[in-house]
C-alpha positions in Angstrom: -18.1 -0.3 -25.2 -17.7 2.6 -22.5 -19.2 6.1 -22.9 -17.0 7.6 -25.4 -15.3 5.0 -27.6 -15.4 0.7 -28.2 -12.3 -1.1 -27.7 -12.2 -5.4 -28.6 -9.2 -7.4 -26.9 -7.6 -10.7 -27.6 -6.3 -12.1 -25.0 -4.7 -15.3 -24.7 -5.3 -17.2 -21.5 -2.5 -19.7 -19.8 -0.1 -21.3 -17.2 3.5 -20.7 -17.8 6.7 -21.9 -15.9 8.1 -18.3 -14.9 12.1 -17.8 -13.1 11.0 -19.6 -9.6 7.2 -20.8 -9.9 4.7 -21.6 -12.5 1.6 -19.1 -12.6 -1.5 -18.4 -14.5 -0.4 -15.5 -17.0 -2.4 -13.3 -19.5 -1.0 -12.0 -22.7 -3.0 -9.6 -25.4 -2.5 -10.2 -28.7 -4.8 -7.9 -30.6 -6.9 -4.8 -29.2 -8.8 -2.6 -31.7 -10.6 0.5 -30.6 -13.2 2.7 -32.2 -14.2 5.5 -31.7 -17.9 5.0 -30.9 -19.8 4.6 -27.3 -22.7 4.9 -25.1 -22.8 8.6 -25.7 -22.4 8.6 -29.7 -25.6 6.4 -29.4 -26.9 8.9 -27.1 -26.8 11.8 -28.9 -28.0 9.9 -32.6 -30.9 9.3 -30.1 -31.6 12.8 -29.1 -31.4 13.3 -33.1 -34.6 11.6 -33.7 -36.4 12.2 -31.0 -35.6 16.4 -32.4 -36.4 15.5 -36.0 -40.4 14.2 -34.2 -40.1 17.9 -32.3 -40.0 19.4 -34.9 -42.8 17.7 -36.3 -44.9 18.4 -33.4 -44.2 21.9 -32.4 -46.4 24.5 -31.8 -43.4 27.6 -30.7 -41.5 29.1 -33.5 -38.3 29.0 -31.3 -35.2 26.9 -32.4 -34.7 24.3 -29.7 -31.2 24.0 -32.1 -30.2 27.1 -31.9 -31.1 28.5 -27.9 -28.5 30.4 -26.4 -28.4 28.2 -23.0 -29.2 24.4 -25.0 -31.1 24.2 -21.9 -33.2 22.4 -24.7 -31.5 20.1 -25.4 -29.8 18.9 -22.4 -33.3 17.7 -21.6 -33.7 16.3 -24.6 -30.1 14.1 -24.0 -31.7 13.0 -21.0 -34.4 12.0 -22.5 -32.8 9.6 -25.2 -31.0 8.1 -22.3 -33.7 7.0 -21.2 -35.7 5.6 -24.5 -31.7 3.8 -25.4 -32.6 1.8 -21.8 -36.3 1.3 -21.9 -36.3 -0.3 -25.3 -33.4 -2.3 -24.6 -36.5 -3.9 -22.5 -38.9 -2.9 -24.1 -40.6 -2.9 -27.9 -41.5 1.0 -27.7 -41.7 4.1 -25.4 -43.4 7.0 -25.3 -40.5 9.5 -24.5 -41.5 13.2 -23.4 -40.3 16.4 -21.3 -42.4 19.1 -19.9 -42.3 22.4 -20.2 -39.5 21.9 -23.4 -39.6 25.4 -24.9 -41.7 28.2 -24.3 -43.7 25.6 -21.7 -44.5 23.5 -24.5 -43.9 20.0 -23.3 -43.0 17.3 -25.7 -44.3 13.7 -26.0 -43.4 11.8 -28.6 -43.8 7.9 -29.0 -40.5 5.5 -30.3 -39.9 2.0 -31.4 -37.2 -0.5 -30.8 -37.0 -0.3 -34.9 -36.6 2.9 -34.9 -34.1 2.8 -32.7 -32.0 0.4 -34.1 -32.3 2.3 -37.6 -31.1 5.7 -36.1 -28.1 4.3 -34.8 -27.1 1.2 -37.6 -24.3 3.4 -38.0 -22.6 3.1 -35.5 -23.1 -0.3 -34.7 -21.3 -0.1 -37.6 -18.4 2.1 -36.6 -18.0 -0.3 -33.3 -17.2 -3.6 -35.0 -14.1 -2.1 -37.0 -12.8 -2.8 -33.3 -13.5 -6.2 -33.6 -12.3 -6.8 -37.1 -9.0 -4.4 -36.2 -8.3 -6.2 -33.1 -8.1 -9.8 -35.3 -6.3 -8.4 -38.2 -3.5 -6.7 -35.6 -3.6 -10.2 -33.7 -3.2 -12.4 -37.1 -5.7 -14.8 -36.0 -9.7 -16.3 -36.9 -13.3 -16.4 -35.6 -11.9 -20.5 -34.5 -9.5 -19.9 -32.4 -11.8 -17.9 -29.8 -13.4 -20.0 -27.4 -14.3 -17.2 -24.4 -16.3 -13.5 -25.7 -16.7 -11.7 -22.6 -19.7 -8.2 -22.8 -18.2 -5.3 -20.9 -19.8 -2.3 -20.2 -22.9 -0.3 -20.4 -23.4 0.0 -24.3 -23.3 -4.2 -25.1 -26.5 -4.4 -23.5 -28.1 -2.9 -26.3 -29.8 -5.7 -28.2 -28.6 -4.6 -31.9 -25.1 -4.5 -30.4 -25.4 -7.8 -28.9 -26.9 -9.3 -32.6 -24.2 -7.1 -34.4 -21.0 -8.7 -32.8 -22.9 -12.2 -32.9 -22.8 -11.9 -36.3 -19.7 -11.1 -36.3 -18.1 -13.7 -34.3 -20.0 -15.8 -36.5 -22.6 -17.0 -34.2 -20.6 -17.1 -31.2 -22.2 -16.7 -27.2 -21.5 -13.8 -26.0 -21.0 -14.1 -22.2 -22.1 -11.3 -19.4 -20.3 -12.9 -16.3 -18.2 -10.2 -15.7 -19.9 -7.0 -13.6 -18.6 -4.2 -15.0 -19.0 -2.1 -12.8 -16.3 -3.6 -10.6 -14.5 -5.7 -12.9 -12.3 -2.7 -14.4 -11.7 -1.1 -10.6 -10.8 -4.8 -9.4 -8.1 -6.2 -11.8 -6.3 -2.6 -12.4 -6.0 -2.5 -7.6 -5.0 -6.0 -7.8 -2.4 -6.0 -11.3 -1.0 -2.4 -8.9 -0.7 -4.6 -5.9 1.1 -7.2 -8.1 3.5 -5.3 -9.0 4.2 -2.9 -5.9 6.8 -4.9 -3.7 4.6 -3.4 -0.4 2.1 -6.3 -0.8 2.2 -9.9 -1.3 -0.7 -10.9 -3.7 -0.6 -14.6 -5.8 1.2 -14.4 -8.6 -0.5 -13.7 -12.2 1.6 -12.4 -14.8 0.6 -9.6 -17.9 2.1 -9.1 -21.1 0.1 -5.9 -22.3 1.0 -4.8 -26.4 2.3 -1.7 -27.4 -0.6 0.0 -28.6 1.4 2.6 -30.7 5.1 2.3 -32.3 8.1 3.8 -31.1 11.2 4.4 -32.7 14.5 6.6 -32.3 15.3 9.1 -34.8 18.5 10.6 -34.8 21.6 12.2 -37.5 24.2 11.1 -38.9 27.1 12.9 -41.3 27.8 11.8 -44.5 30.0 10.6 -46.0 32.2 12.6 -48.5 31.2 10.2 -51.1 27.2 10.2 -50.8 27.1 13.6 -50.5 24.5 14.6 -52.8 23.8 17.9 -55.6 22.0 19.6 -52.8 24.6 19.9 -50.5 22.9 17.9 -46.9 26.0 16.9 -45.3 23.7 15.4 -43.0 21.0 12.0 -43.1 18.3 11.4 -40.1 18.1 8.5 -39.5 14.8 6.5 -38.1 15.4 2.8 -35.7 11.7 1.1 -34.8 12.1 0.6 -31.1 9.2 -1.0 -30.7 6.1 -1.6 -33.1 2.9 -2.3 -32.3 1.4 -5.3 -30.6 5.0 -5.6 -29.2 4.6 -8.0 -25.5 6.0 -5.3 -23.0 7.1 -5.2 -19.9 10.3 -5.7 -21.7 13.9 -4.3 -22.4 15.3 -3.6 -26.0 18.5 -1.9 -27.0 20.4 0.0 -29.9 23.4 0.7 -30.8 24.5 3.5 -32.8 27.8 2.9 -34.2 29.0 5.8 -36.6 29.6 7.9 -34.1 32.9 9.1 -32.1 31.7 12.5 -30.4 29.0 13.2 -28.7 25.4 13.3 -29.7 21.8 13.3 -28.8 19.0 10.8 -30.6 15.2 11.9 -29.9 12.2 9.1 -29.4 9.4 9.7 -31.1 5.9 7.7 -29.9 3.2 8.0 -32.7 4.7 10.1 -34.8 4.8 12.7 -31.3 7.9 13.8 -30.2 8.5 12.7 -27.0 12.0 13.3 -25.4 15.5 14.1 -26.4 18.2 12.4 -25.0 21.9 13.5 -25.2 25.1 11.5 -24.9 28.0 13.1 -23.1 31.4 11.0 -22.3 31.7 9.3 -26.2 34.7 11.2 -26.8 36.3 10.9 -24.0 35.8 7.6 -23.9 37.5 7.3 -27.8 40.5 8.9 -26.2 41.4 6.9 -23.5 40.9 3.2 -25.6 42.9 4.0 -28.5 44.1 0.5 -28.0 41.1 -1.3 -28.9 38.3 -1.1 -31.5 35.4 0.4 -30.9 32.1 -1.2 -32.1 29.4 1.5 -31.4 27.2 3.8 -28.7 24.8 1.0 -26.8 21.5 2.4 -25.0 19.4 0.2 -23.2 15.6 1.0 -22.9 13.2 -0.7 -20.8 9.2 -0.6 -20.8 7.4 -1.6 -17.1 4.4 -3.2 -16.0 2.7 0.8 -16.7 3.8 1.2 -20.2 6.1 3.9 -19.3 9.5 4.0 -21.7 12.6 4.5 -19.8 16.4 5.0 -20.6 18.2 2.8 -18.4 21.9 3.0 -19.4 24.3 4.1 -21.6 27.8 2.5 -22.6 30.7 2.6 -25.3 31.4 -0.9 -26.8 34.8 -1.8 -26.8 37.1 -4.9 -28.7 40.7 -6.2 -28.3 42.9 -9.0 -29.1 44.2 -9.7 -26.3 46.4 -13.4 -25.2 44.9 -15.8 -22.7 46.2 -17.3 -20.2 47.1 -20.9 -20.5 45.1 -23.1 -17.7 46.4 -25.3 -15.3 48.3 -28.3 -16.9 45.4 -31.2 -16.4 47.3 -34.7 -14.8 46.3 -37.2 -17.0 44.0 -39.7 -15.8 46.0 -41.9 -15.8 48.5 -41.2 -13.7 46.1 -41.9 -10.6 46.0 -45.7 -11.5 49.4 -45.8 -13.2 49.0 -50.1 -12.9 45.8 -50.3 -14.0 45.6 -52.3 -17.1 44.5 -50.7 -20.4 41.2 -51.8 -21.1 39.0 -50.4 -23.8 35.4 -48.5 -23.0 33.8 -51.3 -24.7 35.6 -53.7 -21.7 34.8 -51.9 -19.0 31.3 -51.5 -20.3 31.0 -55.4 -20.4 32.5 -55.8 -16.8 30.5 -52.3 -15.8 27.2 -54.9 -16.9 28.6 -58.6 -15.3 29.0 -56.6 -11.5 25.1 -54.8 -11.8 23.9 -57.7 -12.1 25.4 -59.7 -10.2 25.1 -56.9 -7.4 21.2 -56.7 -9.1 21.9 -53.7 -11.0 22.2 -51.1 -8.2 25.4 -50.3 -9.6 24.9 -47.7 -12.4 27.8 -45.4 -11.7 30.3 -47.6 -12.8 32.5 -47.4 -9.3 32.5 -50.5 -8.6 33.5 -52.0 -11.9 36.6 -49.5 -11.0 37.7 -50.9 -7.9 37.6 -54.4 -9.0 40.2 -53.4 -11.9 42.5 -50.9 -9.5 42.4 -53.8 -7.2 43.4 -56.5 -9.7 46.2 -53.4 -11.0 48.0 -54.0 -7.6 48.3 -57.5 -7.6 50.0 -57.7 -11.0 52.3 -54.8 -9.6 52.8 -56.7 -6.5 53.9 -59.9 -8.6 55.6 -57.6 -11.1 58.0 -56.0 -8.3 58.6 -59.6 -6.8 59.8 -60.5 -10.1 62.6 -58.0 -10.5 63.4 -58.5 -6.7 64.4 -61.8 -7.8 66.6 -60.9 -11.2 68.2 -57.9 -8.8 69.9 -60.6 -6.6 71.2 -62.9 -9.8 73.0 -59.8 -11.5 74.1 -57.9 -9.1 72.9 -54.5 -9.6 71.5 -51.8 -7.5 68.5 -49.9 -8.9 68.8 -47.3 -6.5 71.7 -45.8 -8.5 70.5 -46.3 -11.8 71.7 -42.3 -13.4 68.6 -43.4 -16.7 66.4 -40.9 -17.1 62.7 -41.5 -15.7 60.4 -43.7 -18.4 58.2 -40.2 -18.4 61.1 -38.0 -20.2 62.0 -40.0 -22.7 60.6 -39.2 -26.3 58.2 -40.9 -27.4 60.3 -42.3 -30.4 62.7 -44.1 -27.4 59.5 -45.6 -26.3 58.8 -46.9 -29.6 62.3 -48.7 -30.1 62.1 -50.8 -26.7 59.5 -53.2 -28.4 58.6 -53.5 -31.4 54.4 -53.1 -32.6 53.1 -56.3 -33.1 52.5 -56.4 -36.9 48.4 -57.7 -36.5 47.5 -54.4 -34.5 45.9 -51.5 -35.6 47.9 -48.3 -35.0 45.3 -47.5 -32.0 46.5 -50.4 -29.9 50.3 -49.4 -31.1 50.2 -45.8 -28.8 49.0 -47.3 -26.6 51.0 -50.1 -26.2 54.2 -47.5 -26.4 52.6 -45.0 -23.9 52.0 -48.0 -21.7 55.3 -49.2 -22.1 57.2 -45.2 -21.6 55.2 -45.4 -18.4 56.2 -48.2 -17.0 59.6 -47.9 -14.6 63.0 -50.0 -15.5 64.3 -52.6 -13.1 65.4 -51.3 -10.5 63.9 -47.9 -10.3 61.8 -45.5 -8.6 58.9 -45.5 -9.5 58.1 -41.7 -11.4 55.6 -39.2 -10.7 52.6 -39.2 -12.6 52.3 -37.4 -16.4 51.1 -34.6 -17.0 49.6 -32.7 -19.5 51.0 -30.1 -22.4 50.9 -26.8 -21.1 49.0 -25.1 -23.9 50.4 -22.1 -25.8 49.3 -18.4 -25.0 46.3 -18.0 -27.6 45.0 -14.5 -28.8 41.0 -14.1 -27.6 38.5 -11.1 -28.2 37.5 -9.3 -25.4 35.1 -6.8 -25.1 34.2 -4.0 -22.2 31.8 -1.0 -21.7 32.8 2.3 -20.6 29.3 4.1 -18.9 28.3 7.2 -20.5 26.5 10.4 -19.1 22.3 10.8 -20.6 21.0 14.0 -20.1 16.5 13.9 -21.1 14.1 16.6 -22.1 10.8 15.8 -22.4 8.5 17.8 -24.7 5.1 15.9 -23.7 5.3 17.4 -20.7 6.4 21.7 -21.8 8.3 23.5 -18.7 6.8 27.2 -18.1 8.2 30.6 -16.7 8.4 32.0 -13.7 5.2 34.5 -15.0 3.2 31.9 -16.1 3.7 29.5 -13.3 3.0 32.4 -11.5 -0.3 33.2 -13.9 -1.0 29.2 -13.7 -0.8 29.5 -8.8 -2.8 32.6 -9.1 -5.5 31.4 -11.1 -5.4 28.2 -9.1 -6.0 29.5 -6.1 -8.7 31.5 -7.0 -10.6 29.0 -8.4 -10.0 27.5 -4.7 -11.3 30.6 -3.2 -14.2 30.2 -5.8 -14.4 26.7 -4.1 -14.3 28.3 -0.6 -16.7 30.2 -1.4 -19.5 28.8 -2.8 -18.8 25.8 0.0 -19.6 28.7 2.4 -22.8 29.9 0.6 -23.9 26.3 -0.2 -23.7 25.7 3.9 -25.4 29.2 4.6 -28.3 28.5 2.4 -28.4 25.0 3.1 -29.2 26.6 7.2 -30.7 29.2 6.3 -33.3 26.8 5.3 -33.5 24.3 7.8 -33.8 26.4 10.1 -37.0 28.4 8.5 -38.6 24.9 8.2 -38.0 23.8 11.5 -39.0 27.0 13.0 -42.4 26.7 10.7 -43.0 23.1 12.0 -42.8 24.3 15.6 -45.0 26.9 15.4 -48.0 24.5 15.7 -46.3 21.5 17.7 -47.4 20.6 21.1 -45.3 22.5 23.6 -43.8 24.7 21.5 -47.8 26.8 21.3 -48.3 27.6 24.6 -45.1 29.5 24.9 -46.0 32.3 22.0 -48.9 34.4 22.4 -50.9 34.0 18.6 -50.2 37.8 18.3 -46.3 36.9 17.9 -47.1 33.5 16.2 -48.4 36.0 13.4 -46.2 37.9 13.4 -42.8 34.9 13.6 -45.1 33.0 10.9 -44.9 35.6 8.6 -41.2 36.5 8.4 -40.4 32.8 8.0 -42.7 32.9 5.5 -41.4 36.0 4.0 -37.3 34.7 4.4 -38.8 30.7 2.4 -39.5 33.4 -0.8 -36.5 35.5 -0.4 -34.1 32.2 -0.8 -35.4 31.9 -4.3 -35.4 35.6 -5.4 -32.7 37.1 -3.7 -30.0 38.0 -6.7 -26.0 37.2 -6.5 -26.5 35.8 -2.8 -23.3 35.3 -1.1 -22.4 33.3 2.4 -23.0 36.8 4.1 -26.3 37.6 3.1 -27.4 34.2 4.2 -25.9 34.5 7.6 -27.4 38.0 8.2 -31.1 37.0 7.5 -30.7 33.5 9.6 -29.4 35.8 12.6 -32.3 38.6 11.8 -34.7 35.2 11.8 -33.0 34.0 15.1 -32.9 37.3 16.7 -36.9 37.2 16.5 -37.5 33.6 17.6 -35.2 33.5 20.6 -37.5 35.3 23.5 -40.2 31.7 22.0 -37.1 29.2 21.9 -36.2 30.8 25.8 -39.9 30.6 27.7 -40.1 27.1 25.9 -36.4 25.6 27.1 -37.4 27.0 30.8 -40.6 25.3 31.2 -38.7 22.4 30.4 -36.1 22.4 32.0 -37.4 23.9 35.7 -38.8 21.0 36.8 -35.6 18.9 37.2 -34.1 21.8 38.4 -36.3 23.0 41.0 -36.9 19.2 42.2 -33.1 19.0 41.8 -33.0 22.0 44.6 -35.7 20.2 46.5 -33.9 17.0 46.7 -30.4 19.2 47.9 -32.3 21.3 51.3 -34.0 17.3 53.0 -30.4 15.4 52.2 -28.6 18.6 54.1 -31.3 19.3 56.6 -30.7 15.4 57.4 -26.7 15.1 56.8 -26.5 18.6 59.3 -29.3 19.5 61.2 -30.8 16.2 63.0 -27.1 14.7 63.8 -25.3 16.7 64.9 -28.0 19.9 66.2 -28.4 20.2 70.3 -24.7 18.2 70.9 -22.6 20.2 73.3 -19.3 19.7 74.9 -15.7 19.8 73.9 -13.8 17.9 71.2 -17.1 17.9 68.7 -17.2 17.2 64.9 -19.4 20.4 64.0 -20.3 23.4 66.6 -23.2 24.8 67.5 -23.0 28.4 65.5 -22.0 25.6 62.4 -24.7 23.8 62.4 -27.2 27.0 63.1 -25.4 29.2 60.1 -25.8 26.2 57.9 -29.9 25.8 58.9 -30.4 29.7 58.1 -29.3 29.4 54.6 -31.3 26.5 54.5 -34.6 28.2 55.2 -34.0 31.3 53.4 -33.6 29.2 49.7 -36.4 27.0 50.8 -38.0 30.6 51.1 -36.5 31.9 48.1 -37.9 28.9 46.0 -41.3 28.7 47.5 -41.8 32.0 46.3 -40.7 32.0 42.8 -42.7 28.5 42.8 -46.2 30.1 43.7 -44.9 33.5 41.8 -44.4 31.2 38.4 -47.3 29.5 39.0 -49.7 32.3 38.4 -48.5 33.4 35.8 -49.1 31.9 31.4 -46.3 30.1 29.9 -46.1 32.2 27.6 -45.0 34.9 30.2 -41.7 35.3 31.0 -41.2 33.1 34.1 -41.0 34.4 37.3 -37.8 33.0 37.6 -35.1 31.1 35.4 -33.1 27.6 35.2 -29.5 29.7 35.9 -31.4 31.1 39.6 -32.3 27.8 40.8 -28.4 27.2 39.8 -26.8 29.4 41.6 -28.9 28.6 45.0 -27.6 24.8 44.3 -24.0 26.1 44.1 -24.2 28.1 46.8 -25.8 25.6 49.1 -23.0 23.0 47.6 -19.9 24.9 48.7 -20.9 25.7 52.5 -22.2 21.9 52.6 -18.8 21.1 51.7 -16.7 23.1 54.1 -19.1 21.2 56.8 -18.2 18.0 55.6 -15.0 18.8 55.2 -14.5 19.3 59.1 -16.1 15.9 59.6 -14.0 14.4 57.3 -11.2 15.7 58.6 -12.3 15.5 63.1 -10.4 12.8 65.1 -12.0 12.0 69.0 -9.4 13.5 71.6 -7.1 11.4 73.6 -8.2 10.5 76.8 -6.2 11.7 79.6 -4.1 10.1 81.3 -4.0 10.1 85.7 -1.2 12.1 87.9 1.7 9.9 88.9 2.8 9.4 92.2 6.5 10.3 93.4 8.7 7.4 95.6 8.5 8.7 98.8 10.6 7.4 102.2 9.8 7.1 105.9 12.4 8.5 109.1 13.7 6.2 112.2 10.4 8.3 113.8 7.7 8.0 111.5 8.3 11.8 109.7 8.4 11.5 105.7 11.6 12.1 104.0 12.0 13.3 100.5 14.2 11.4 98.9 15.0 14.8 96.2 16.4 16.0 99.0 19.5 14.3 99.6 19.3 12.6 102.3 21.4 9.7 103.3 19.1 6.0 104.4 21.8 4.1 106.4 23.3 0.8 104.9 22.6 -1.4 107.8 19.9 0.4 109.3 16.4 -2.4 109.3 14.4 -2.4 106.0 10.5 -1.4 108.0 7.6 -3.3 107.1 5.9 -1.3 104.4 9.2 -1.0 102.8 9.5 -4.4 102.0 6.7 -5.0 99.6 8.7 -1.7 98.0 11.6 -4.0 98.0 10.6 -6.9 96.3 8.9 -5.2 93.3 12.4 -4.1 92.8 14.1 -7.0 93.2 15.9 -7.7 89.8 13.8 -11.0 88.5 16.4 -14.2 86.7 16.7 -13.8 83.3 15.0 -15.0 81.3 14.8 -17.8 77.8 15.3 -15.6 75.2 15.9 -19.0 72.4 13.5 -20.1 70.1 13.0 -22.7 68.2 12.3 -23.2 64.5 8.4 -22.9 64.7 8.9 -19.4 66.6 11.7 -17.5 64.0 
């Protein structure tokens, strides 16, 4: 039982064997529906409470005729609460504050009164159960379990009525009504879809509304009545109520030789009209065949949607069937196999089967033995025939007689008369065996083949696919002007939703701002940042704005935004002073640490260093020292001035000023640090090289560059010998390397 209706369903659960696997299946056998649910019960209880109000009311105004309907809506809420409370209690005190004209309503209602008032609704709900049994053709004895579903099933009176209807059957409440439908629907959707892979579970639902096909056909001349009507409407049921689906069905139209149309009705309502084209052309192109009607193939899918899959025109005509290839006689495979009836073969098979412990059950061993026996008999016969040829002197290879298999059956029968005591069937077998045996001296004839069958006339069916176009009447198409009007209406609704959301957001922002600033007026830290006069002014403005929120008529988002901007302007200085007071100590401390660090890095390391090749010059160090002194003096002056001011007064300096000084020192320090990072010590200077000189005979120094030649045979002096020794070439060293060095 839901909010608007009650549904009783009889379902069968069983394990079935499908095409590829064995899986559970749920099949719907019967369904019953009643237009009564939880809302209908609430309305009934509401009417009961209204009766109690009429008995004790103190005002002349009637709540039933109230223009706004607000009083009846409050009564409906009270009725729903009474229904839930009385489901677990015997009595309840129902009440509504300020129901109408500032009058309160309070009345006592018991469970007996509730059940008496909803007795008609309960009886109507039980009709769904009776309808389910009627549609399924089942009885109470065949029901194994009753599962309760829906919020309305919690009413004790409904449970008792259902037990009475089902002859005292036990009711099960093991299904979560809030989740079962959602989980089951999503699981079945995943099973039907090809995207997901879930465990197989077949669902066989039942058609709730009958589906029929209607069409018109021309009457034969003898069928025309006096009224002169020449057409007749034919109705054919395609799906009856409670037919299972998914399922495919086809309907045949027998008397149409031209294009035609038909309509599909669901529960008497026109759903679509289908036009079939190509019927006339199919008849004209197949005049050699007999028409057998037009077939329309329908399919109702897993979702219960009816679809026309295809339509075709069916014909049939007589054709000669091509004869099959003649089958070879099985006896031709083994011409010398003795003609033994099946009973004898079975006895031999059983004999050999028992001999081999019953393992030969297919008769192959027995056939092999018979084949070997036939070969032995043939060899013996060939030997006897050779002996006869030698005695008579006949040449078997030059015989002009036809093969035995080509002889007529009469001639073959004359060669040997049958024995009188053998039956006719055995005579035929013996004659056939003799006919197959070759004469003495003749070549072995080919295997006898079966006679070719004469062509037979058979009826062949074929179909011609037709074109179909469907016009849906369930969803009516709209014209261009109507479409434009609908588009504008949807656009207006979207804009109204956007305006409503913007107004709600602006209202919430303004309300949150008012409550937040009213709280901060008396919060520690914030009270010191505002003077007493300003606090009173801000408090009055916030209080007035809070009252204005609920009294303003037809407000918009812009209205609330303007009010919020007005309040922000009033409290801006107060908020800034608080923020400055909170952030100032941290900013001052950070600047002091920077000054101390830069003095240690640049002043103590590079101060009073002189000479060339240094990373920083004394001018750089002096310039940085001067900047640090100026910032230090500025910070000291501003800090002392701020200490003399009250917290609710404007600050002597702002945090932003401290950040500017910090940025200036940071840029200057970055320049010096870059010089230190890129500095490299200078390379040491090399001593001047002394060029070599020569000495003359009289001790005079002679420059070799002047071009004076020294005699080759002149004796070398003692001073020149060491020079000669240094220029003497050394013997070439062995440059070979062993493997370890490589």
